[in-house]
VEXPATI-84637 format. One line per 3 residues: number of its first residue (from 1); their letters; for each residue x, y, z of C-alpha. Coordinates in nm, 2 decimals. Each point is the difference from the previous one (the first is absolute). Example, Ala and Ser with C-alpha at 12.3 -4.5 7.8 and 13.67 -1.06 7.14 Angstrom:
2
1	AS	1.23 -0.45 0.78; 0.14 0.34 -0.07;
***
This chain:
73
1	XXX	4.96 -2.06 -2.44; 0.14 -0.13 0.35; 0.28 -0.22 0.02;
4	XXX	-0.15 -0.38 0.08; 0.08 -0.15 0.36; 0.28 -0.26 -0.18;
7	XXX	0.10 -0.17 -0.30; -0.31 -0.25 0.00; -0.23 0.26 0.04;
10	XXX	0.16 0.21 -0.31; -0.04 -0.32 -0.20; -0.33 -0.09 0.09;
13	XXX	-0.12 0.35 -0.12; 0.19 -0.02 -0.33; -0.19 -0.31 -0.10;
16	XXX	-0.30 0.17 0.11; 0.10 0.30 -0.25; 0.09 -0.28 -0.25;
19	XXX	-0.36 -0.13 0.02; -0.18 0.34 -0.02; 0.19 0.13 -0.28;
22	XXX	-0.05 -0.34 -0.21; -0.40 0.07 0.06; -0.19 0.14 -0.30;
25	XXX	-0.16 0.21 0.27; 0.31 0.20 0.11; 0.00 0.34 -0.22;
28	XXX	0.32 0.14 -0.17; 0.01 0.25 0.26; -0.02 -0.28 0.30;
31	XXX	0.27 -0.19 -0.18; 0.22 0.27 -0.02; -0.04 0.08 0.40;
34	XXX	0.04 -0.36 0.08; 0.31 -0.02 -0.26; 0.16 0.30 0.21;
37	XXX	-0.13 -0.17 0.35; 0.19 -0.34 -0.17; 0.31 0.19 -0.06;
40	XXX	0.06 0.11 0.35; -0.10 -0.34 0.15; 0.27 -0.17 -0.23;
43	XXX	0.28 0.26 0.12; -0.08 -0.08 0.35; -0.03 -0.37 -0.03;
46	XXX	0.36 0.02 -0.23; 0.10 0.23 0.30; -0.09 -0.26 0.27;
49	XXX	0.16 -0.33 -0.20; 0.32 0.20 -0.02; 0.00 0.06 0.35;
52	XXX	-0.07 -0.35 0.08; 0.26 -0.10 -0.25; 0.27 0.19 0.17;
55	XXX	-0.11 -0.14 0.34; 0.07 -0.34 -0.17; 0.34 0.08 -0.08;
58	XXX	0.09 0.15 0.31; -0.13 -0.34 0.19; 0.22 -0.18 -0.26;
61	XXX	0.30 0.20 0.07; -0.01 -0.02 0.36; -0.04 -0.38 -0.03;
64	XXX	0.30 0.01 -0.21; 0.18 0.18 0.28; -0.08 -0.21 0.27;
67	XXX	0.08 -0.31 -0.20; 0.34 0.14 -0.07; 0.24 -0.12 -0.32;
70	XXX	-0.04 -0.38 -0.12; 0.33 -0.20 0.02; 0.07 -0.26 -0.25;
73	X	0.11 -0.32 0.14;
***
């Protein structure tokens, strides 16, 4: 399996895999292969979310530094 282009593509593929695994026509062998692909996609998507979260924290920290300490009156 190649990595998806982005988070949204990864999530779309996960939805497709879920539908395929729920199908009565999917064999056990196919389900195992799909499960392996889904596990890899979940890892990719989790890493993408972690990266985005870190970027947002950096933005927040940068904004806090620019604002300076708040003073009480």
